[in-house]
N, C-alpha and C positions, 0 to 999 in steps of 0.2 A: 712782468708776469707773463708767462706763456699762455696762449689761448686755452690750452687744456687745463691749466691751473685755474683759470677763470671759470671754465665750464665744469670743473671738478667739484665745485661747491654746490650742495643741493639747494641752498637758499637762492643762489644766483640762477641756477637752472629753473627753479620755480618762478622766479621773477620773469625770466625769458619766456616761460610757458604762458604766463599772464599777458605779456606784451605781444605774444604771437597772435592773440585774439584782437589786437588793435591797440591804439593809444590808450594809456591809462594814467590817471592822476597819481601823484605820489601818495596821497591819502588812501586811495583805493588799494594800491600795492601794499602799503603798510598794514591796512586792515586785514587783508587776506594772508599775507606772509607772516605778519605778527601773530595772528591767531593760529595758523598752521604749525609754526615753528616755535611759538612761545618766546619771541624776541621783541625787543623794544623798537620804537620808532627810530631812535638814533642808529640802532644796529641795521635796520632795513635801509635807512638812508645811506649808510656806509656801503652796503652791497650795491645799491643803485649807483653810487659814485664810482665804485670799482668797475661796474659794467660800462659806464660812460667813459672813464679814463682809458679803458682797453678796447674801445671801439665797438662794443656790443649793444649800446643803447644811446639814444639821443634824448635831449630834454628841450622843451620850449616853454616859455612863460606865457601864461594866459591870465593876466591880472595877478592875483596872489597865488594862483595854482601853478604847479609844475607838472607838465604832461610828458610822460615818457613813452618812447616807442623803440622798437628794435632798429638797430643800425646794421644793415646787412654786411657792412665791411668786416666786422668781427667774425661773423659766421663764414664769410668768404675766406678769411685768413685761415680759419680752422679747416675748412674744406680743402684749401691748397695744401695744408700740412698733411692731410689724410690721403691726398692724391697718390703719393708714392706707394702707399699700401693697397690702394683700391685695386690695382691690377692683380695682386695676389688673391684678394677676396673674390674678384670676379672669376678668375680661373678656378679657384677652389669651389665656388658655388656652381659653376657650370659643370664641373666634374661630379659634384653631388647630385645635381639635377639629372645627369646622364645615368648615374647609378640607380636613382629612385625610379626613373623611367624603365630601366632594365628589370628591376625587381617587380614592378607592376606588370610588365609584359610577361615575365616569367610566371607570375601567379595566374594571369589570365590563361596562358597556354596550359599550365598544369591543371587548372580547373576545367578547361575545355576538354582535355584528353581524359580526365577522370570521369566526366559526365558521359562521354561517348563510350567508355569501357563498361559502364554499369548496364545490366540487362534491362 
């Protein structure tokens, strides 16, 4: 499964959002995600397994509990895949910033000349 296939699922993205706040028990993840999406514990566990298998999450045992956390490797992989597009975004955003600045400068100049022309 491609990194963006993994990230394309709203349940998995929500799980990653929860894990971004720090390590969480499987039970805590099931409680939140199950309630928000109306899915069962086995369905949430399946999504956790997919995140683990594709390098987005890690799990460690603490007694009978399973504690999950984000594995940066999966996010790094997604970031590398985006890198080839980033230069296009950066150039486009820089051009947009320039145009916005020109528009603001033009409005200030117009407002200043109008104010001076009034008696």
